[in-house]
N, C-alpha and C positions, 0 to 999 in steps of 0.2 A: 582249511575251510572254517569259517566262523560257525560256532555251534548252532546259532539260530537259523542258519541257511541249510544245515545238514539234513533234516527230515524231508523237506520237499525235494531236495536233489536226489536223495536215495530213492524216493518214490518214483521220480521221473526215470531214473536209470534202470530200476528194476522193471518198470513197465515196458521200457524200450527193449530190454533183453528178452522179456517174455513174449512180446508180440513181434519183435524184429523191426526192421526199418531204420528210421532216423529219429534223432531227438536233439533239441537245443535247449540248454539251460544256462542260468546265470547264477553265480555265487560270489562270495567275497572271501578273500584270504588275508591273513595278517603276516607280513614279512617278518622273518626272525631277526634280520640285521637291524632294522630301524623301527619296527613295530607299525609301519604304515599299512593301512587297509587298501587293498587293490581289488578292482572289479574284474571278474573273469567270465568270459563266455565260452562254454564248452559245447562242442558239436560231436555227436557219436553216430557211428553207422554199424549196424549189426550184420555180420557175415554168417551165412548158414551153409551147411554141407548139402549133399545131394538128397539127403533124407529130410531136409528142412529144419535140421536141428542147429541151434546156435553154436557156432564153432569158435568164433572170436569177435571182439569188438574193437574197432579202430576209432580213435577220437583225436580231436585237436582242441587245445586250450589257447585262448587269445586274451591278452590283457587289454581291456577297453576302459581303463580308469580315466584317461584323459577325455575320451568321448563321453563317458558317463558324467564326468564333472561338467563338461560343456553343456550337456543336455539339462542338467540340474540348473546351471546358471541361466540357460536360455528360458527355462520354465519360470524361474524367478523373475527374470527381466520381463517376460510376457505378462506375468501377474502384476508387476509394478506398473508397466505401461497401461494395463487395463484399468488399474486403480487411478492413475494420473488422468487417463481419458475420462473416466467416470466423474472424477472431481472437477475436471475442466468443463464437462457438459453441465454439471450441477452449478458450477460457478457462473456460466453464461446465463443459465436460466435465472439464477438469483440476481445477477447484474441487471437483466431486463426488468425483473420485478422491482428492484430497488430504485431504478431510474424512473419507472412508471409511477411509483408511489408519490414522489413530490410533484410530478407533472400534473396529476389529477387535481389536487387542490389549487395549484397555480392556474390551471384552466378555469376551474370553478370561480376562483377569485376574479379573474379577468371578466368573466361573464357577469358577475355580480356588480362590478364597478361600472359596467356599461348600462346597467339598469337605471331607470329614472326613479327618483324619490327615495334613494337609499340614504339613510341617516349618515351624517359625517362620522359618527362614532363607529358605525359598521364599516365604512370605507377605511378608516384608520386600522381597525382590527383586521380587516382583510389584507391590507398592505403589509402589516406586521407578519401575518401568516405567510404570505407569499415570499417575504424576505427570508423567513426561517426555512422554508422549503427549498428556496434557491441556494441558501447557504449549505444546506444538507447535501444537495446535489453536487455543488462545487467541491465539498469536502470528499465525497466519494471519488470523484475524478482525480482530485489532487492526490489522494491516497494511492490510487492505481498508478499514477505517474511516478510517485515517490518510490514505490516498491520496484517499479521497472528500472528506475535510475540506480537504486541501491544494488539490484541484482547484477547490473552491468558495470558496477563500480563507478558510476558517474554522478553520484550525489555527494556534494561537498558540504561539510558543516563548518561554519565560521565561528570558531571558539574564542571566547574571551572570559575573564573572571566575572562570574555573575553570582549573586546570592541565590541559593536554592529556593528561598522563600518567594522570590519574585517569579521564579519558574512555576512553582506550585500554585501561587495565587492567580497567575495567568490562566493555567489549566482549569482551576476551580471556577473562575468567572465564566469561562467559555462553556463549561459543562453544566453550570447551575440551571439554565433554562430547561434542559432535559430532565435533570433530577427533580426539579419542582413540578414539571408537567407529569412526571411519573408518580408524584405524591410520596417521594422518598425523603429520608433524612440523611444529610451529609455532614459528617464531623471531621474537621481538620485539626490535627495536632502538630504544632511546630515547636521546636526547641527555642529557648530564650536566646541562646547564642547564635550569631550569624554563621551559617555554614556556606562556604564558597566552593563552587565547582567551576572547572574549565569547560565551558559548554556554549553551544549555540542555543540561546534562550528560546527562540521560536521552535526549533526542532525538538529540544528536550521537553518543552511544554506540550508539544504534540504527543509525546510518549504518554505523559500523565493524563492528557485529555482523552486519548484512546482508551486508556485503562479505566478512567472514570465513566466514560460513555458506555463501555462494555459492561461495567458493573451495574449501571442504571438500566441498560436494556435487558439484562438477564436477572433482574430482581423484580419482584412483584411490588405493586403499590403498597406503601407503608414500610418497605424495606429500609435497611440501614446500611449506609456506605461509610467506611472509615478510611481516611488517608492519614497516615502517621509518618512523621519524619524524625529520624534520630541519627546522631553521629555515633560511629562505632569504630574506634581506632583510626585507621587511615581512610575509612570509607564513610559515606553517608548512605543510610538505608531508608528507602521510601516504600511503604507497604500500603497497597490499596486492597481493602478487604470488604466483602459484601455478604449479605444474607440471602443470596439468590439461589438459582437452580443448581449450582454446583457443577462439577466436572467428573464424569465417570473415570474410573482408574485406567481403563484401556485407552482413553483419549488424552490423558495428561502428557504422555511422552511426545505426542505430535501436535500439541495445542498451538505451537508457534509456527507450524508449517503453513505454507501458502494454501489459501482457500479452505482451511480447516475450520469447522464450526462444531458446536455441540450438536447433538443429534437433532437434525432438522425435523424429523417426524415428531419429536417431543416438543420443540419450541419453534415451529415454523414462523409464527407471528412475530418473533423477536427481530427478524430481519438481519441485515448486515451481509457483507461480502466475504467475510472470512479472511480479510487481509489486515485488519487493524492490529491484531497481535503480532503478525509477521512484521509489520512496519515498526511497531514499538520495539520488538526484539532487536531488529537490525539497527535502529537508531541508537539504542542503548549500547550496542557493540561499537558503533562509531564514536561513542563517547568514552570508550575504554571500560565500560561496565558490563554487567550481566543482569538477566532477569529470570525469575523462576516462578512457575505456577504451582499452587498447592490447593488441594481440595480433599475433603474426607469422603466425597462421593456425591451422587445426585441428591438434590434437595438439602444439601448441607453447606451451601455457600462456597466461595472460593477466595483465594488471596493471591495477589501478584506482588512479588518482592523485587524491587530494583536496587541494585548496589552500584554506586558510582565512586570513583576516586575523589577524595576530599582534597580541596585546594587550600593550602595555607597561605593566603594572601589577602591583604586589606582590600576591602571593596572600594571601588571608585564611585564618587558621587555621580548620580544620574543627572543628565542635562534636563533642564526645565522644558516642559512641553509647550511653554508660552510661544516660542518661535514657530513651532509647528501650527498651533492654533491660529497665529497671526497669518501664516502663509496660506491657510485654508480660506482666508478672506482676501488674499492679495489679488491683484489684477494682472493676469498674464494674457498674452495674445496666443491662443491655442487653436491649432488646426487639427481637426479629427477627420481622417481619411479611412473609409471602410465601405466596401461594396454592399454590405448589409446596412441598408438605409436606416432601419429601426435602431440598430446598434449605434451607428454614428450619431443620429439625432438625439437619442436618449443620453448618451455619454456627454455630448456637447451641451445639452440642456442642464445636466447636473453640474458640469464645470462652470457654466454660466451663472447658475444660482449661487455658486461659491464666490462670485465676484469677477470672473474672468471674461474676457472678450473672445468669443469663439466663432469659428467658421467650420463648415463641413464640406466634404467632397466625397463622391461615391465611386470613383475609379482612380487608378494610378495616375493617368495623364491629367485628369482634372485636379488631383492633389498637387502635382507639379505646377500647374497654371495658377491655382489659388495661392500657393506658397509664394510665388514670385510677386503677386499683387499684394497679398496680405502682410507679408514679412513677419511671420509669427515668431514668438520666443520659443515655442514648443510645438512639435508635430507628433501626433499619435497616429501611426501609420500601420495599416493592416498589410499582410504579406501577400496572400492569395487574392488578387483582384484582376478584373478584366482590363484590357487595353495596355496596361503597364503594371507589372507586378511590383510589390513593395520594395524588393531589392533594387530594381532598376530605377524606380521613382526616387528612392533614397539617394542613389548616385547622382541623378540629375539635379536634385534639390541642392546637394552639396556644391554643384558647379555654378549655381546661381549666385548673384550678388547677395552677400550676407549669409549664404548657405552654410559656411563653415562654422558660424557661431550658434546656429539654431540647435536646440536639443531635440534629437530625433529618437523617438521611442517606438520600437516595434511592438505592436499590440496584435497578437496572433493566437490561434488555437494550437500552434505547433510549439512544443516546449522541450524537445529533446536537446541534448548537448550539441549535436550536430547542427540543429536549427539555430542555436545561439551563436555558434561559430560563424555560420553563414551570414547572419544579420550583422555581426561585428565586422566581418570582412567587407560588407556592402557599405558600411559607414554609419550604422546605427550606434547611438551612445548606450542604449539600454534595450533590454528584451523583456517584455512582460506578457504573461500568458492570460488569455481571456478566461473568465470574465475578470476585468481589472477593477479594483476598488479605487474610486477617484481620490480618496484620502491617501492611498498608497502613492498615487501619481504626485500629489502635492508634497508629500513628505520626501519623495525622491528629489523634487525640485529644490526643496529647502537644503537638502544635503549637497546639492550641486552649487548652491549659492546663486541660482538664477533669480533675478529680480527685475521688475519692470523699470 
């Protein structure tokens, strides 16, 4: 019997012998052959003679180590599940909060635009505000979808040799509006020599954008954010350091876990879903790198260090953007089909302002009919529609005269890998997830070589 279990077991046994009856106790022993600790349950029964005196004690020892181990594991699993459930509930509440936040100013902006006598400058300022808020909402949803795809192993990165400076500059430009709005200073230090990495420029820029936005959100006005890039042997090291609220020591080990945030009671107004760092961590892993968080504690700022393999390869000259800019003013025949009439009309109007000839239809059957009459170069086709869904409409359009040459693009809120496979099987050339940037559509057409 282990020494620490002996006093209590002696007390129980002595009490049982003194009063008679039964007792049950548990103790641990250490086996002599292998030193393993075993859990034993002992049951004793006191036998007395005719005079009521204790005559003898009979007992049974049962090894319950496996049962005890299972109980401990079950308790740990229960605690883990309770923590996951708590974090899930907290995440859902935060998600609702974060989605409502941009909706409120968008609704206010719409009401303001409807009012009479509003100065043009106020209208433009309101429009810019609504665009910012919509971009924020789209980014939240995109991050959620990306984490889901990575978790299921369905997010692919398209790597090619790219200069890391281009990646960093893309992230810095995207984060600058938030940094300036927060009244902070951002310092970027890049080495003179070109450092090349094998990366998906968009996805890797997303990593540094998340880190920069995180630094801005968790730093006070007047704070300082530093982004430093340096080559170190076969690696390139990117450090994003801030003078913000810092990270408690007990939170550092799980800072990259899903839905983890700094103490919400401390910084509730900072916002965020707690998925940005998870996404950054997993995207860095997909690039063969690693990321580490460091902080000296609350109120002492934090630093995130990303290490990526350095690619020794000459950079390729970037193609001029002139062709893309020209394409944005080219004249395509474009049909937009969506049962959400506002969505169809607004997208068609924007494409029209870019110089295209556009038509709209508001259900699948109407889309097929208009396509046969209009003979478009491109069709932007929703999937979930009345009368005829997008898959069936696509198939019928392909059967029409000239239907094989039209570029069919699925424009839908469904963006899972299985949704993309279904649209490809139905005959779509491309699959784009709402809300779609019209510039992205035109750039896609340039890449396909579609011209009027």
